[in-house]
Each structure stands twice: as structure tokens, then as C-alpha cells.
C-alpha positions in Angstrom: 0.0 -0.3 -0.1 3.0 2.6 0.9 4.2 2.1 -2.7 1.0 3.2 -4.1 1.1 6.4 -1.7 4.6 7.3 -2.2 3.6 7.2 -6.6 0.5 9.1 -6.0 2.9 11.9 -3.9 5.1 12.0 -6.4 3.0 13.1 -8.9 1.4 15.6 -6.9 4.9 17.3 -6.2 5.6 16.7 -9.9 2.2 18.4 -10.7 1.6 20.5 -7.9 2.0 23.7 -9.0 -0.3 23.2 -12.3 -2.5 21.6 -9.6 -2.7 24.5 -7.4 -0.9 22.6 -4.6 2.0 25.1 -4.1 -1.0 27.5 -2.5 0.3 28.7 0.8 -1.3 27.7 4.1 0.7 29.6 6.3 4.8 31.3 6.1 6.9 28.4 4.4 3.7 25.3 4.7 2.0 24.5 1.3 -0.1 21.9 0.6 2.7 20.1 -0.6 4.5 20.7 2.7 1.4 19.7 4.6 1.3 15.9 2.2 4.9 15.6 3.1 4.8 15.8 6.6 1.7 13.7 6.8 3.5 10.7 4.8 6.5 11.3 6.9 4.4 10.7 9.9 2.5 7.8 8.6 6.4 6.1 7.7 7.1 6.8 11.2 4.3 5.6 13.1 5.0 2.2 11.0 8.3 2.2 12.0 8.0 2.5 15.4 5.5 -0.1 15.7 6.9 -2.2 13.2 10.5 -1.9 14.6 11.8 -3.0 11.2 14.0 0.4 10.4 17.6 0.2 10.8 20.3 3.4 10.2 21.7 2.4 6.5 24.0 5.0 4.0 25.1 6.7 7.2 27.6 8.3 5.2 25.4 10.1 2.8 22.8 10.7 6.2 25.8 12.5 8.0 27.1 14.4 5.7 23.2 15.3 4.7 22.6 16.2 8.2 25.9 18.3 8.6 25.2 20.4 5.5 21.8 21.5 7.7 23.1 21.7 10.9 25.7 24.1 9.4 23.5 26.0 8.1 21.4 26.2 11.1 24.3 27.3 13.0 25.2 30.4 10.6 21.4 31.3 10.6 21.8 31.5 14.1 24.7 33.3 14.2 23.3 35.9 12.0 20.1 36.1 13.9 21.1 36.5 17.0 24.7 37.1 17.5 25.5 39.5 14.4 22.1 40.9 14.2 22.6 42.0 10.5 19.8 44.4 9.8 19.9 43.4 6.4 20.0 39.5 7.0 16.4 38.6 6.0 15.9 36.0 8.8 12.7 34.5 8.0 13.1 34.2 4.5 16.5 32.1 5.4 14.7 30.3 7.8 11.9 29.2 5.5 14.6 28.7 2.3 16.5 26.5 4.8 13.4 24.4 5.7 12.4 24.1 1.8 15.5 23.5 0.1 17.4 21.8 2.6 15.1 20.2 5.5 12.1 19.1 3.6 14.6 17.6 0.2 16.2 15.7 3.2 12.8 14.6 4.3 11.5 13.7 0.7 14.7 11.5 0.4 13.7 10.0 4.2 10.0 8.9 3.3 11.1 7.4 -0.2 14.0 5.8 1.4 12.3 3.9 4.5 8.8 4.3 2.6 9.7 1.1 1.1 11.4 -1.6 2.5 11.5 -4.8 -0.4 13.4 -4.7 -3.6 10.2 -5.5 -5.6 8.6 -2.6 -4.0 11.6 -0.2 -4.5 11.6 -1.4 -8.0 7.9 -0.8 -8.3 8.1 2.7 -7.4 11.3 3.5 -9.2 9.2 2.1 -12.7 5.7 4.5 -11.7 8.1 7.3 -10.9 9.6 7.3 -14.3 6.2 6.4 -15.8 5.3 9.9 -14.3 8.4 11.8 -16.0 7.7 10.1 -19.4 3.8 10.7 -19.8 4.5 14.1 -18.2 7.3 15.2 -21.0 4.5 13.6 -23.9 2.1 16.3 -22.3 4.4 18.8 -22.5 5.2 18.7 -25.8 1.7 18.1 -27.1 0.3 20.7 -24.7 3.4 23.2 -25.6 3.1 22.5 -29.5 -0.9 23.1 -29.3 -1.1 19.6 -31.2 -3.8 19.7 -29.7 -4.1 22.4 -27.2 -4.8 20.7 -23.5 -5.0 23.5 -21.3 -2.8 22.1 -18.8 0.3 23.9 -19.1 0.2 28.1 -19.0 1.7 29.8 -21.8 5.6 29.4 -21.9 7.5 32.9 -21.0 11.3 33.4 -21.8 11.2 33.8 -25.4 8.5 30.7 -25.8 11.3 28.5 -24.0 9.5 24.8 -22.9 8.9 24.9 -19.2 7.2 21.8 -18.3 5.5 21.1 -15.2 8.2 22.8 -13.5 7.7 26.2 -15.0 11.0 27.3 -15.3 13.0 26.5 -18.8 16.7 26.1 -16.9 15.2 23.9 -14.3 13.2 22.0 -16.5 16.3 21.4 -18.3 18.2 20.2 -15.2 14.9 17.7 -14.5 15.7 16.0 -18.1 19.4 15.9 -17.6 18.7 13.6 -14.5 15.5 12.0 -16.0 16.6 11.1 -19.6 19.4 8.0 -18.5 16.9 6.5 -16.3 13.7 6.9 -18.8 16.1 5.2 -21.3 16.5 2.3 -18.8 12.6 2.1 -18.9 12.3 2.1 -22.3 15.3 -0.6 -22.4 13.1 -2.9 -19.5 9.6 -2.7 -21.0 8.3 -4.9 -24.4 5.3 -4.7 -26.6 3.3 -1.7 -26.4 4.7 -0.4 -23.1 8.1 0.1 -25.1 6.4 2.1 -27.9 5.1 4.2 -25.3 8.5 4.7 -23.5 10.6 4.9 -26.6 7.9 8.1 -27.4 8.1 9.2 -24.3 12.3 9.3 -24.5 11.8 11.1 -27.9 9.9 13.6 -26.3 12.4 14.0 -23.1 15.0 14.9 -25.3 13.2 16.7 -27.8 11.9 18.8 -24.6 15.3 19.1 -23.4 16.6 20.5 -26.6 13.7 23.0 -26.5 14.6 24.4 -23.1 16.8 26.2 -24.9 19.3 25.5 -21.5 23.2 25.6 -22.5 23.6 24.0 -19.0 21.4 21.1 -19.2 23.0 20.2 -22.4 26.5 20.5 -21.1 25.9 18.5 -18.1 24.0 15.7 -20.5 26.7 15.3 -23.0 29.4 15.6 -20.2 27.2 12.9 -17.5 27.7 10.6 -20.2 31.4 10.9 -20.4 32.0 11.4 -16.8 29.2 8.7 -16.1 31.1 6.1 -18.4 34.7 6.8 -16.6 33.0 6.2 -13.3 31.5 2.9 -14.3 34.4 2.0 -16.7 34.7 -1.4 -15.3 30.7 -2.3 -15.9 30.5 -0.4 -19.3 32.2 -2.5 -22.4 33.2 -1.0 -25.5 30.1 -2.7 -27.4 27.9 -0.7 -25.1 29.8 2.4 -25.7 29.5 1.9 -29.6 25.5 0.9 -29.3 24.8 4.0 -27.0 26.7 6.4 -29.0 24.8 5.0 -32.3 21.7 5.3 -30.5 22.4 9.0 -29.4 23.4 10.5 -32.7 20.2 8.5 -34.3 17.9 10.2 -31.6 19.6 13.6 -31.8 19.1 13.9 -35.5 15.1 13.2 -35.2 15.1 15.6 -32.7 16.6 17.9 -34.7 15.2 17.5 -37.7 11.5 17.4 -35.8 12.5 20.2 -34.3 13.2 22.0 -37.8 10.2 20.6 -38.9 7.8 22.2 -36.4 9.4 25.5 -36.6 10.7 25.2 -32.8 14.7 25.2 -33.8 15.0 28.9 -33.0 14.7 28.1 -29.4 17.9 26.4 -28.9 19.7 28.1 -32.1 19.6 31.4 -30.4 20.8 30.6 -27.4 24.2 29.7 -29.8 24.4 33.2 -31.3 26.3 34.8 -28.8 29.0 32.1 -27.9 31.9 34.3 -30.2 31.1 37.6 -28.0 32.9 38.4 -24.7 32.0 36.2 -22.2 29.3 38.0 -20.3 27.2 38.0 -23.7 28.6 34.2 -24.2 27.3 32.9 -20.7 24.0 35.1 -20.7 25.8 37.5 -17.9 26.8 34.4 -15.6 30.7 35.0 -15.9 29.7 38.9 -14.4 27.4 37.3 -11.6 30.5 34.8 -11.1 32.8 37.0 -10.4 31.1 40.1 -8.7 30.6 37.1 -6.0 33.7 36.1 -5.9 35.3 39.7 -6.0 33.2 39.8 -2.5 34.3 36.9 -1.1 38.2 38.0 -1.5 37.7 41.1 0.3 37.3 38.5 3.3 39.4 35.5 2.5 38.0 33.6 5.9 34.6 33.5 4.1 36.2 31.0 1.5 36.2 28.7 4.7 32.9 29.6 6.6 31.2 31.5 4.1 28.8 34.7 4.9 25.8 32.5 6.6 23.3 30.9 4.8 21.1 32.9 2.3 23.4 35.7 2.7 23.7 36.2 -1.0 20.0 36.4 -1.2 20.1 39.1 1.5 22.2 41.0 0.1 21.0 44.0 -2.1 23.6 44.3 -4.3 23.1 41.0 -6.0 19.9 41.4 -8.3 20.2 38.2 -10.1 20.4 34.7 -8.7 24.4 32.7 -8.9 23.3 30.4 -11.4 25.6 28.0 -9.9 24.6 25.8 -7.1 28.3 25.3 -6.1 29.1 29.2 -6.0 25.8 29.3 -4.0 27.2 27.3 -1.2 30.6 28.5 -1.5 29.2 32.0 -0.7 26.5 31.2 2.0 28.4 28.2 3.5 32.0 27.9 2.3 34.0 25.3 1.7 32.5 23.5 4.8 29.4 23.4 3.5 30.4 22.9 -0.5 32.5 19.6 1.2 29.1 18.9 2.7 26.9 19.3 -0.3 29.2 17.6 -3.1 29.9 14.8 -0.5 26.7 13.8 -0.1 26.0 13.4 -3.9 29.7 11.2 -3.7 28.5 8.8 -1.1 25.4 8.3 -3.3 27.0 7.6 -6.3 29.8 5.0 -4.1 26.9 3.2 -2.9 25.2 3.0 -6.3 28.6 1.8 -8.1 28.7 -1.0 -5.1 25.4 -2.1 -5.3 26.0 -2.2 -9.1 28.8 -5.1 -8.6 25.8 -7.4 -6.5 23.3 -6.5 -9.4 21.6 -7.9 -12.5 19.2 -7.5 -14.8 17.0 -4.5 -14.3 18.2 -3.9 -11.0 21.6 -3.4 -13.0 19.9 -1.3 -15.4 18.4 1.4 -13.2 21.4 1.9 -10.7 23.7 2.5 -13.8 21.2 5.0 -15.0 21.2 6.7 -11.9 24.7 7.2 -11.8 24.6 8.7 -15.7 21.5 10.6 -14.2 23.3 12.3 -11.7 26.6 12.6 -13.3 24.7 14.9 -15.9 22.8 16.7 -13.0 26.0 17.5 -11.1 27.3 19.0 -14.0 24.4 21.1 -15.0 24.0 22.7 -11.6 27.5 24.5 -12.5 25.1 26.5 -14.7 21.7 26.3 -13.2 20.0 26.6 -9.6 17.1 24.2 -8.4 14.4 24.6 -6.2 11.1 22.5 -6.6 12.8 19.6 -8.5 14.8 18.9 -5.3 12.2 16.9 -4.0 11.9 14.9 -7.4 15.6 14.4 -7.0 15.5 13.1 -3.7 12.5 10.6 -3.8 14.1 8.9 -6.9 17.5 9.0 -5.1 15.7 7.3 -1.9 13.8 4.9 -4.1 17.1 4.1 -6.0 19.2 3.8 -2.8 16.3 1.2 -1.4 17.3 -0.9 -4.2 21.2 -0.6 -3.7 20.8 -1.6 0.0 18.7 -4.6 -0.5 21.4 -5.8 -3.1 23.8 -5.1 -0.4 21.9 -7.2 2.1 23.4 -10.9 2.6 22.9 -13.0 -0.4 20.0 -15.3 1.0 17.9 -12.3 1.9 17.3 -11.2 -1.3 18.2 -14.3 -3.7 14.7 -14.9 -4.9 14.6 -11.3 -6.5 17.9 -11.6 -7.9 17.4 -15.1 -9.3 13.6 -13.6 -10.7 15.9 -11.1 -12.5 18.8 -13.1 -13.7 16.0 -15.6 -15.1 14.7 -12.6 -16.7 18.0 -11.3 -18.2 19.5 -14.8 -19.4 16.0 -16.9 -20.1 15.3 -17.1 -24.0 12.2 -15.0 -25.0 12.2 -13.5 -21.5 11.7 -9.8 -21.0 15.8 -9.6 -20.4 18.4 -7.7 -22.5 21.8 -9.1 -23.8 24.7 -9.3 -21.3 26.3 -7.0 -23.9 24.2 -4.1 -22.5 25.9 -4.6 -19.4 29.7 -5.0 -19.7 32.0 -7.4 -17.9 30.0 -8.9 -15.0 31.9 -8.9 -11.6 31.9 -11.9 -9.3 29.9 -11.8 -6.2 31.3 -10.6 -3.2 
């Protein structure tokens, strides 16, 4: 029952703004937040009664809690000790709750909400179907073929915004989920494969039409970095096949964008690359230099930062950093930045360790998660995220449950592992050729 509730909650988090669930009930409390706390309370009560949860993925948990704790310490210091009159105390507290605490809670409910391998796999598939179908709806509605009336008219030059409502953040979401949606396409068969294939095509087309150059760089770079990170599991045959498939898909997407008259949405984004750095980066280089110059005035800020939400509180900055790493460095210094990167490093490490124990669809989805996270981590060098953080940590939470199940003693997860292995190797089954996975590592 819990897996169905979490899948429905994921749908509400994704389409919440469109459905009006972002309406505020109180300062810092929206309908989505309230649903988050209700689900968390239910899982906590169940855990207290059943006593079937334990501390897992301790490294990532400690890093995440450390990031929240340090942000809270700097908030206290600026509020009660420094008492900076320009510091937005209330806004900083709400931002800390929504961007750090609530997203950590989202990770917890999707990580501890399901405990069985089969339930976690079902939940991942359900979330990916939400993404796939929503991207198909985005293409249909935004291109008016026909106008479904679900999404608002795109702003900012007509760039696609999806259900996220912001082109750069939608590009971040797509850079994360395209590898995972591709994994879904490779797993399913029959009519579902056609639908999943249409969803992958729509996702790539939507990525192009967001006009987010940071997402372009992240997606392409993530494939390269992910291949290096998983080099012991990715065979040369896989690289060749994937490269050919990506090339064909890109050609089809470009042809479609020209045929539908939307090619200008990405062509215009490269028009200023020959100009000065300010023009080529859409002003990002100037924003970054202003922030770094301010930190150079106080070198200690590179270690401690100026305090959580200090950048947003400084009235001399009119634009966002458009770089999540610089944002954390300015606010929380190297301490916060190391903790932030450390969370992702621990997640990637756990996924790679689990891949050695995985087979069939388990391995496919975990590898896709690594590629997606690598793409996302590169893309956020040029962008920031807000609402999609909930979707990110929901997906990571479910995927880490799969990873933890695979790392349990073999006897506890043997039935599922045997079933997946049978699918992969059985003739006429729903599995895949071993060539897709590269060399198999012996079980430890």
C-alpha cells in the first residue's frame, strides 16, 4: 500500500504547481509540504510499531545532516549574534526548511517508505512513467497538437518549461531523468516499449527546446563522466551502441524541431558564443566574478561562508548565482560545499557498489541513476534548482533502497535476484543481452 501512496505523492510533487498545490497555508507551509509531513508521520508511526527500520547509508545521512546543521548554525549566528539588519531572517529560515530540511525528509520517506526490493523497483518504474508521460504531455500541450490547456503559455522567448514552470530548471530535471527513462525503455516490451520510446523522444526534444545550455553540457558531459566512473561495468560494445543510438535520436530530434518551427529556441541560444564572456554566458560570468570579488574582500569567507541565505539577503545582488556550487561556497564556504558534494559522492559510491551485486533491471536502473546524477551535477554548475529538488531526492531515495537491498546478505535477496537473473538470461524473456551491461563482476 505504501508504494502506491508514494507514487501518488511523487505525482503531486511534480504537478503540484499546475494543480494549485503550491498554495500557501501559512508562511513556509504549502499543501505539498503538509502532505510531505503527513506521509512522513505515517511512516514514522509504522516504523515505531513494526521496528523494521535501521540506520542505513550512514555516510550520506551524516553529510546531509551536517549540511543542514551548519546552515542552521550560521542562521543562528547571523540572527542572534551578528544581528545583521540587512539579513532576511524569516526568508532564510523558510528557505532552509524548504531547500534543505524538506528535501532531506523527502529522501527519508522514499528511502524508508519501501523496504522490499520488488516494491522499490515498482516505485522507481512508477515514478519514471510519471516523468515519461508528463514529457509527452508537455510536447503535445506546448506545441498545441492539440492545446490541452494544462500548461501555461511559455515565457522567456517561448522556451519549454514543462510542469516545473522554469526552462533552466526543467532542463535540469530532464538531464537527470533522460538516462533513467532510457532504462525504462530498454526494460519494457510490447506496446509499453513504444510508449516508453515516445517518452524518451519527447524528453530529448523537450530538453533541446528548453534552450538550457547548462543542461546540454550536463547531459553530454554526464554520459562521458558516467562512462568513466562505471568503466569496469560498461563494455566497449555498449559505448558504441549507445553512441549510435544517441546520434540517431539527436538527428531525429533536430529534424523534428526544424519541421515544427521550434529550431530557433536552441539556435538562438548559441548566437552569442562568439562575443565576450558576459554575452557568451548570458551574464553568468559577471555574476560569478562579483560574488568571488566579494569573498576576496574577506578571505575567511572561503572557509566559513557569509552565512546561509546571505547572498539572497544582499541587496547588491539582483540576480541568482546560476551556479549551485558557488551559491553554497558564498553562503556556507568550503565547509558547506564539501558537505554538499559529499552527499552526492556517497550516493554515487553506494550505487556503484550495488551495481557489482546487481543483475538485470536492477543493474540497468542503478547505472542509469549514476549517469543521471553525473549529468545533474555538471548541469548545476550553470543553474540552480528549487522544486525539482524534491523529485531528485525522491528518486534517489527509492534507488538507494534498491542498492541497500542488493547489499544485504545473499539469502535475504536471493529470490528477487534469481528472478531478475532469469529474466536477463532466459530465452524469450523480458531481459537483455549481457553486452548491455559489460563485464560481470563475481559476487563478493
